[in-house]
Structures are given as C-alpha cells and as structure tokens.
C-alpha positions as CSV (number, residue, x, y, z in Angstrom):
1,M,12.8,-6.9,34.0
2,S,13.8,-6.0,30.4
3,Q,10.9,-5.3,28.0
4,A,13.3,-5.6,24.9
5,G,12.1,-9.0,23.7
6,Q,8.4,-8.2,23.8
7,N,9.0,-4.7,22.3
8,L,10.9,-6.2,19.4
9,K,7.9,-8.5,18.7
10,Y,5.5,-5.7,19.0
11,L,7.5,-3.4,16.7
12,R,8.0,-6.1,14.1
13,K,4.2,-6.8,14.0
14,L,3.6,-3.1,13.8
15,R,5.4,-3.0,10.5
16,G,3.9,-6.2,9.3
17,W,7.3,-7.9,8.9
18,T,8.0,-11.6,9.2
19,Q,10.8,-12.7,11.5
20,E,13.0,-13.4,8.5
21,E,12.4,-9.8,7.1
22,F,13.1,-8.3,10.5
23,A,16.3,-10.4,10.8
24,I,17.6,-9.2,7.4
25,K,17.0,-5.5,8.4
26,L,18.9,-6.1,11.6
27,G,21.7,-8.2,10.0
28,I,21.2,-11.2,12.3
29,K,19.8,-14.7,11.9
30,R,16.1,-15.4,12.0
31,S,16.5,-17.8,14.9
32,L,17.9,-15.0,17.0
33,I,14.7,-13.0,16.4
34,G,12.7,-16.0,17.7
35,A,14.9,-16.3,20.7
36,Y,14.6,-12.6,21.6
37,E,10.8,-12.5,21.1
38,E,10.4,-15.7,23.3
39,E,12.7,-14.2,25.8
40,R,15.1,-17.1,25.6
41,A,18.0,-14.6,25.0
42,D,18.5,-10.9,25.6
43,P,19.1,-8.7,22.5
44,R,22.6,-7.4,22.1
45,I,23.1,-3.6,22.5
46,E,24.2,-3.2,18.9
47,V,20.9,-4.9,17.7
48,L,18.9,-2.6,20.0
49,E,20.7,0.4,18.6
50,I,19.7,-0.5,15.0
51,V,16.1,-1.0,16.2
52,G,16.2,2.4,17.9
53,D,17.4,4.0,14.6
54,I,14.6,2.4,12.6
55,F,11.8,3.3,15.0
56,K,13.3,6.5,16.5
57,L,13.4,5.1,20.0
58,S,16.0,5.4,22.8
59,L,17.6,2.4,24.5
60,D,15.7,3.2,27.7
61,E,12.4,3.0,25.8
62,L,13.3,-0.3,24.3
63,L,14.5,-1.8,27.5
64,L,12.2,-0.4,30.1
65,K,8.9,0.6,28.5
66,D,6.1,-1.6,27.4
67,L,5.5,-0.1,23.9
68,S,2.3,-2.2,23.4
69,N,0.8,-0.1,26.2
70,T,-0.4,2.9,24.1
71,G,-0.4,5.2,27.1
72,G,3.2,4.5,28.1
73,S,5.3,5.5,25.2
74,N,6.4,8.9,24.0
75,Y,7.0,7.2,20.6
76,L,3.4,5.9,20.2
77,A,2.0,9.1,21.7
78,K,3.9,11.1,19.0
79,R,2.5,8.8,16.3
80,R,-1.1,9.2,17.5
81,Q,-0.5,13.0,17.5
82,Q,0.8,12.9,14.0
83,K,-2.2,10.9,12.9
84,M,-4.6,13.5,14.3
85,M,-2.7,16.3,12.6
86,S,-2.8,14.4,9.3
87,V,-6.6,14.7,9.1
88,E,-6.2,18.5,8.9
89,R,-3.0,18.6,6.8
90,N,-4.1,15.8,4.3
91,V,-1.0,13.7,4.9
92,I,-0.8,11.0,2.3
93,H,0.5,7.6,3.4
94,F,2.7,5.9,0.9
95,V,2.5,2.1,0.2
96,P,5.7,1.0,-1.7
97,V,5.8,-2.3,-3.5
98,K,7.9,-3.8,-0.7
99,A,5.1,-3.0,1.8
100,A,2.3,-4.4,-0.3
101,A,2.1,-7.8,1.4
102,G,2.0,-6.2,4.9
103,Y,-0.6,-3.7,3.7
104,L,-2.9,-6.5,2.5
105,A,-2.7,-8.0,6.0
106,S,-2.9,-4.8,7.9
107,Y,-4.8,-2.2,5.8
108,A,-7.3,-1.7,8.6
109,D,-4.6,-1.5,11.3
110,T,-4.2,2.2,12.2
111,E,-0.8,1.5,13.9
112,F,0.5,-0.2,10.7
113,I,-0.7,2.7,8.6
114,D,0.9,5.2,10.9
115,E,4.3,3.5,10.3
116,L,4.2,4.2,6.5
117,N,6.1,7.1,5.1
118,T,4.0,10.2,4.4
119,F,4.0,13.3,2.1
120,T,1.7,16.1,1.2
121,L,0.5,17.6,-2.0
122,P,-0.9,21.2,-1.8
123,M,-3.2,20.7,-4.8
124,L,-5.2,18.0,-3.0
125,S,-7.5,18.8,-0.1
126,G,-10.7,17.7,1.6
127,G,-10.3,14.0,1.1
128,N,-8.8,10.7,2.3
129,Y,-5.8,10.0,0.1
130,R,-3.2,7.2,-0.2
131,A,-0.4,6.6,-2.6
132,F,0.6,3.3,-4.1
133,E,3.7,2.3,-6.1
134,I,2.8,0.2,-9.2
135,I,5.1,-2.2,-11.0
136,G,4.6,-3.6,-14.6
137,D,3.6,-2.4,-18.0
138,S,-0.2,-3.1,-17.9
139,M,-1.1,0.5,-17.6
140,L,1.3,2.0,-20.1
141,P,1.8,4.9,-20.9
142,T,1.9,5.2,-17.1
143,P,5.4,3.7,-16.5
144,S,6.3,1.0,-14.1
145,G,7.5,2.4,-10.8
146,S,5.0,5.3,-10.9
147,I,3.2,6.5,-7.7
148,I,-0.6,6.6,-8.0
149,V,-2.3,8.9,-5.5
150,G,-5.9,7.8,-4.9
151,E,-8.9,9.1,-3.0
152,K,-10.8,6.6,-0.9
153,I,-14.3,5.7,-2.1
154,E,-16.7,3.9,0.2
155,G,-17.7,1.0,-2.0
156,V,-18.5,-0.5,-5.4
157,D,-21.6,1.6,-5.8
158,D,-19.5,4.7,-6.0
159,V,-17.3,3.4,-8.9
160,K,-17.6,5.3,-12.1
161,N,-17.3,3.3,-15.3
162,N,-14.0,3.4,-17.2
163,Q,-12.2,5.4,-14.4
164,A,-8.9,4.3,-13.1
165,Y,-8.6,2.9,-9.5
166,I,-6.3,1.3,-7.1
167,V,-8.1,-2.0,-6.3
168,V,-7.1,-3.8,-3.2
169,S,-8.5,-7.3,-3.1
170,R,-7.9,-10.6,-1.3
171,N,-7.1,-12.6,-4.4
172,E,-5.5,-10.1,-6.7
173,G,-3.6,-8.0,-4.2
174,I,-3.0,-4.3,-5.1
175,V,-3.6,-3.5,-8.8
176,Y,-4.0,-0.3,-10.8
177,K,-6.8,-0.7,-13.4
178,R,-9.8,0.9,-15.0
179,I,-13.1,-0.6,-13.8
180,E,-16.1,-1.6,-15.9
181,K,-19.3,-2.4,-14.1
182,N,-21.9,-4.8,-15.5
183,N,-25.4,-4.2,-14.4
184,K,-26.3,-7.8,-15.1
185,T,-23.5,-9.2,-12.9
186,K,-23.3,-6.8,-10.0
187,N,-21.2,-9.2,-8.0
188,K,-18.3,-8.8,-10.4
189,L,-16.0,-6.0,-11.6
190,T,-14.1,-6.1,-14.9
191,L,-10.6,-4.7,-14.6
192,V,-9.2,-3.3,-17.8
193,S,-5.5,-2.3,-18.5
194,D,-4.6,0.8,-20.6
195,N,-2.0,-1.4,-22.4
196,P,-4.1,-3.4,-24.9
197,Q,-1.6,-6.2,-24.8
198,F,-3.2,-7.2,-21.4
199,Q,-6.6,-8.8,-21.4
200,P,-9.4,-7.6,-19.1
201,Y,-10.3,-9.9,-16.2
202,Q,-13.0,-10.0,-13.5
203,V,-12.9,-10.0,-9.7
204,N,-15.7,-10.7,-7.3
205,T,-16.9,-7.6,-5.4
206,E,-16.9,-9.5,-2.2
207,D,-13.1,-10.0,-2.5
208,V,-12.5,-6.2,-2.9
209,V,-11.5,-4.6,0.5
210,E,-10.5,-1.1,-0.7
211,L,-11.0,1.1,-3.7
212,W,-9.0,4.3,-4.3
213,A,-10.0,6.6,-7.2
214,A,-6.8,7.7,-9.1
215,Q,-6.3,11.4,-8.8
216,M,-2.6,11.9,-9.7
217,V,0.3,10.0,-11.1
218,I,3.9,10.8,-9.9
219,S,6.7,9.4,-12.0
220,K,10.3,10.2,-12.9
221,V,10.9,12.2,-16.1
222,S,13.3,9.4,-17.3
223,Q,10.5,6.8,-16.9
224,Q,7.9,8.6,-19.0
225,Q,7.0,6.9,-22.3
226,R,6.9,8.5,-25.7
227,W,4.5,7.2,-28.4
228,D,4.7,7.7,-32.1
229,V,1.6,8.1,-34.3
230,N,1.6,4.5,-35.5
231,S,1.7,3.2,-31.9
232,L,-1.1,5.5,-30.8
233,A,-3.2,4.4,-33.8
234,S,-2.6,0.8,-33.0
235,M,-3.6,1.4,-29.4
236,V,-6.8,3.1,-30.3
237,N,-7.8,0.3,-32.6
238,N,-7.1,-2.3,-30.0
239,L,-9.0,-0.3,-27.4
240,Q,-12.0,0.0,-29.7
241,S,-11.9,-3.7,-30.3
242,Q,-11.9,-4.4,-26.5
243,V,-14.8,-2.0,-25.9
244,S,-16.8,-3.7,-28.6
245,T,-16.1,-7.1,-27.1
246,L,-17.1,-5.9,-23.6
247,K,-20.3,-4.4,-24.9
248,K,-21.2,-7.7,-26.5
249,K,-20.6,-9.5,-23.3
250,M,-22.7,-7.0,-21.3
251,N,-25.6,-7.3,-23.8
C-alpha cells in the first residue's frame, strides 16, 4: 500500500505549512492536497518528484516508507544526525519572515526547527544561537530585511535593561526591540524601538515564549542607512525625551 498520502501530510506539517501554502509550492489546487492526505486520490508522479526535490527524498521513500516513523527513514535519520552535529558546530537555524507564522506554532518542535536553513559564524561559539529576519523601520538605523543573530536566554530574569532582543510572544509575534524592565510591574516588559518615531509599548511576561539576546546584525551594504548630523541630533533628543518619560512612569 502506498504511503504517499500520509507522507505528504507528515512533511507538510513538519514545515508548518497550511494545505494552501503546500499546494502553491507544488503548483496544484488545495483540494488535491486534501484528497491526497485523506487518501481519496493518489498523488501524481510529477507532484511526488517536486516533493522529493523539496525534501531531498527519493520516490521509493515517498511511496513505500512511513516517514513519521523516525526509525524508518534515511532522511529523518540524516536530520537527527545533523542536529547532533549542530551542537558541536554551533549551527545557526535561520527563521525568515515567511516562516514566522510556522515558527510561532512550532518553535518547540525539534523536527520543524531541523527543517529550517542553517549557517555558521566562526566568531560565535559556546552558545545556543538563532537568526531572525526583521522587516520594518522601527529599529533604524538597522535596516528592514536585516538578519539578527540572537543567543538564547532562559527567561525574563536574565534580561539586561536597554539591551536589544528578539522577543517571541503569543500576541506580538516575533519582534526586534530593546527591553526595559520595571521593578514595580514585574509581569510586564516595555519594548522600545531605536527609531524614535515609534512609541514604546508593553507586553505581558506570561505571553513571552522565547527571548534571544542580539549578538550580531547581518545586512546588505546597499541597505545600510547613512545619517547626517542633524538627524543624529534629533534622534538623541527624542531618545532623551523617551528615557525621561519612562523614568517618570517607573517612579
């Protein structure tokens, strides 16, 4: 009996894709994905070939092996081996904007994390690192489209005031901000943008699921911003005003 339908469902969920997203990648209708996964129809060979290219699987593996059985797939065994090696080589998993929704749903799923693209940086060692793509102007002069490499911290108690973090929370998603802690309201964190045009806001600590202390910023040369003296002076004045306002609130 062909395992193709169940394998397609398993691989789709492994990546955190909806049926619609998977269908777009395969160039077919969403209804066909449902039919394949429910085994009401057999996937066409050309569809399986595309799936094989995406996941680096052979047709035999897709048709004959139960990929959800972690002991029965060369593909999954290879992924587990790569994960074990990553601990020693400090492989950094990369979360692009297009994977942000899937990451929020599966940040604790090791199989999902294993499917993310990876890279290494020789200047980083001895930590648990992850990279996130950021979009928007709230952290200028860090340009939109930059990659923030963060080191995992265990919890809110380890946060250092006014340091930049990738904050993963249930309500705000994945954001890159500086964090201000208020000793009087320990159940909240104030998130502050480097761009003074964006106002600080608060999140509940119970909604925060991950914190990554920013270690490096990777961006294209063409994206880097240049600031004149007047712009810098205006930014400093605005930042001083924000700091004064925050101090008044804390007191």
